[in-house]
C-alpha positions as CSV (number, residue, x, y, z in Angstrom):
1,X,-14.4,0.7,-10.1
2,X,-17.8,-0.6,-9.0
3,X,-19.3,-1.3,-5.6
4,X,-22.7,-2.9,-5.1
5,X,-24.9,-1.4,-2.3
6,X,-26.9,-4.1,-0.6
7,X,-30.0,-3.4,1.5
8,X,-29.4,0.4,1.2
9,X,-26.4,0.0,3.5
10,X,-24.3,3.0,2.3
11,X,-21.8,2.7,5.2
12,X,-20.8,-0.8,4.3
13,X,-20.5,0.1,0.6
14,X,-18.4,3.2,1.4
15,X,-16.1,1.0,3.6
16,X,-15.7,-1.5,0.7
17,X,-15.0,1.4,-1.8
18,X,-12.3,2.9,0.5
19,X,-10.7,-0.5,1.0
20,X,-10.5,-1.1,-2.8
21,X,-9.1,2.4,-3.4
22,X,-6.5,1.9,-0.7
23,X,-5.5,-1.4,-2.1
24,X,-5.0,0.1,-5.6
25,X,-3.0,3.1,-4.3
26,X,-5.5,5.8,-5.4
27,X,-5.2,7.7,-2.2
28,X,-1.4,7.7,-2.3
29,X,-1.5,8.9,-5.9
30,X,-4.0,11.7,-5.1
31,X,-1.7,12.9,-2.3
32,X,1.3,12.9,-4.6
33,X,-0.5,14.8,-7.3
34,X,-1.9,17.3,-4.9
35,X,1.3,19.4,-4.8
36,X,4.3,19.9,-7.1
37,X,7.2,17.6,-6.4
38,X,10.6,18.7,-7.5
39,X,12.4,16.2,-9.7
40,X,15.2,15.7,-7.1
41,X,12.6,15.0,-4.4
42,X,10.8,12.6,-6.8
43,X,14.1,10.7,-7.5
44,X,14.9,10.5,-3.8
45,X,11.4,9.2,-2.9
46,X,11.4,6.6,-5.7
47,X,14.9,5.4,-4.6
48,X,13.8,5.1,-1.0
49,X,10.7,3.2,-2.1
50,X,12.8,0.8,-4.1
51,X,15.1,0.2,-1.2
52,X,12.1,-0.5,1.0
53,X,10.7,-3.0,-1.5
54,X,14.1,-4.7,-1.8
55,X,14.5,-5.0,1.9
56,X,11.0,-6.4,2.3
57,X,11.7,-9.0,-0.4
58,X,15.0,-10.0,1.2
59,X,13.3,-10.3,4.7
60,X,10.6,-12.6,3.2
61,X,13.2,-14.7,1.4
62,X,15.2,-15.1,4.7
63,X,12.1,-16.1,6.6
64,X,11.2,-18.7,3.9
65,X,14.7,-20.2,4.1
66,X,14.6,-20.2,7.9
67,X,17.4,-17.8,8.5
68,X,15.2,-15.5,10.6
69,X,12.1,-16.5,12.5
70,X,8.7,-15.8,11.1
71,X,7.0,-12.8,12.7
72,X,3.8,-13.6,14.7
73,X,0.5,-12.4,13.2
74,X,-1.0,-9.4,14.8
75,X,-4.2,-10.2,16.8
């Protein structure tokens, strides 16, 4: 991963780096690897994530088909 520092603006470069890392899921992975996770807990977490992804996909499909109204963008 590479971030270009412009005009010695470290704060802006750091913000861009954090945003890239967040988007790629690096922080989440670091948190998961920080402590041991029992296999049963891992299965439960992965199952819950799959359900969340599935529900989100179904919600988006329903919005596209006009079954439920589109949510308003946050201002």
